[in-house]
C-alpha positions in Angstrom: -0.5 4.9 -17.6 -3.2 5.2 -20.1 -5.7 6.9 -17.9 -3.6 9.9 -17.3 -3.1 9.3 -13.5 0.2 9.4 -11.7 1.3 6.2 -9.9 3.9 5.3 -7.4 5.7 1.9 -7.4 7.2 0.7 -4.1 8.8 -2.5 -2.9 8.9 -3.4 0.8 10.3 -6.3 2.7 9.3 -6.9 6.3 11.6 -9.4 8.1 10.3 -12.7 9.6 8.7 -12.4 13.0 8.2 -8.6 12.5 5.6 -6.1 11.4 5.9 -2.7 10.0 3.8 0.5 9.6 3.8 1.8 6.0 2.7 5.3 5.0 2.3 5.9 1.2 1.0 8.9 -0.7 -2.3 7.9 -2.4 -5.6 9.4 -3.5 -7.4 6.8 -1.3 -6.6 3.8 0.8 -8.3 1.6 -1.8 -6.0 2.9 -4.6 -2.9 1.1 -3.0 -2.5 -2.3 -4.5 -0.4 -5.4 -4.1 -0.5 -6.8 -7.6 -4.2 -6.5 -8.7 -5.6 -6.7 -5.2 -6.2 -3.8 -2.8 -3.5 -3.9 -0.2 -6.1 -4.0 2.6 -7.4 -7.3 1.3 -4.0 -9.1 1.6 -4.0 -11.6 4.5 -2.7 -10.1 7.7 -2.6 -6.5 6.4 -4.5 -3.9 8.3 -5.5 -0.5 6.9 -4.9 2.2 9.5 -6.6 4.9 7.5 -6.1 7.7 4.9 -5.4 11.3 6.0 -4.1 14.3 4.0 -3.2 12.2 0.9 -1.4 9.4 2.8 -2.6 5.9 3.3 -1.3 3.9 6.3 -1.1 0.2 6.8 0.2 -2.4 9.3 2.1 -5.1 7.4 3.0 -8.5 8.6 6.3 -10.1 7.5 6.7 -10.7 3.8 7.6 -9.1 0.5 5.4 -6.5 -1.1 5.3 -4.9 -4.6 2.9 -2.0 -4.3 1.4 0.6 -6.5 -0.6 3.6 -5.4 -2.6 6.1 -7.5 -1.5 9.6 -6.8 -4.2 11.5 -8.7 
């Protein structure tokens, strides 16, 4: 972390024919990423919002390697 910000790394697996709601601490919904892309831009993912430092998403089945900026 060369910019001095704290980051969280998280891996999630949603089984086939399922969906999940994910809540992650983050400075904003846009700061949660799957690889280099904002998570909300990943096919099938729906951003549910950001409240009190927590970003929420609806995830379709699949594997995710996520990072979120905490400050």
